[in-house]
N, C-alpha and C positions, 0 to 999 in steps of 0.2 A: 837276620832275625829282628834287628831293630826296626827296619823298614816295615816289616810285617806288623809289629806291635804298633808302630806309629800309624800305619794305615787303619788298623783296627780302632785305635783311639780317635783318629780323625773321622772315621765313618760313624762312630758312636756320637761324637759331638755334632756332626752334621745331622744325624737322625734326631737328636734331642733338640737342637736349635732350630732347624729348618723344616723338619717334617712332622713335628709334634703339633697337636691341636692348640692354637694360640688362645682359645677360650678358657683352657684349664691351666694356663701358665701360672696364675696367681693362686691357685687352689693349694691347700695344705698337702704336702708330700707329693706334689705332682711336678715340681720343677727339677727334682733330682731323685735318683733311686736310692740315695744314701739313707734317708730316714726309714724307708721301708725295709731296707736291708738290716739296719740297726734293730728295728722292732723284731724282725724274723730271727736274727741271731740271738737277741736277748731272750726271746721265747724259747728257742732251742736250748740255750744255756740253762735257763731256769727249769725247764721241764726234764732235762737229762742230768744236770749236776746239782744245782742249788736246791731245787725242790726236794729230791730224795734225801739230800743231806739234812735239810731242815725237818723232814718228817720221820726220820729213822727212829726216834725215841718217843713218838707220839702215838696215842691210840686213835684208830680210825673213827670217823664220824659214823653214827648209826642213822642212815638215811632211808631205811627200808620203808617206813610209812610215807615219807615224802615222795619217794619214787613210785610207790603204789598209787598214790593220789595223782601224781603227774601222768603216769601211764593211763590211768582211768580217764582223766580229762582229755588226753590226746586221742584215745580210742573213741570216746564219745564224739569229739569234734570231727574226727575222720569219718565216723559213721554218718554224722549229720551232713557233712559235705558230700559223701557218696549218695545219700538219699536225695539231696537237692539236685545233684547232677543227673541222677537217674530220672527223677521227676521231670526235670527240664527237657531231657532227651526224649522221654515218652511224650511230653506235651508238644514238642517240636514235631515229632513224627505224626501225631494226631492232627495237628494243624495243617501239615503238608497234605495229609490224606483228605482233609476237609476241603482244602483249596482245590485239590484235584477233582473232588466230587462236585464242587461248585462250578467248575469249568465245563463239566460234561452235560 
């Protein structure tokens, strides 16, 4: 059992030291998985234990108007993007047909 664990640890160290991208070695949270694991575990603890405990005697925020405005802005932006993509697609098809007619 010990040799299996040692092989696993040695394989992991080899992967981190020799097979990782050397360009990102000095980047934040890229030299070790521990900071990322700490952030993930802190988030899980806060969202499942500490957050509900802090909020159990508080009144919820009224975000109805803010969410309506947010959704309206997102819908408008999505419709605009859809219109632009549709217009560009139609223009591309038209230009391809025109190229084809110019060749004939």
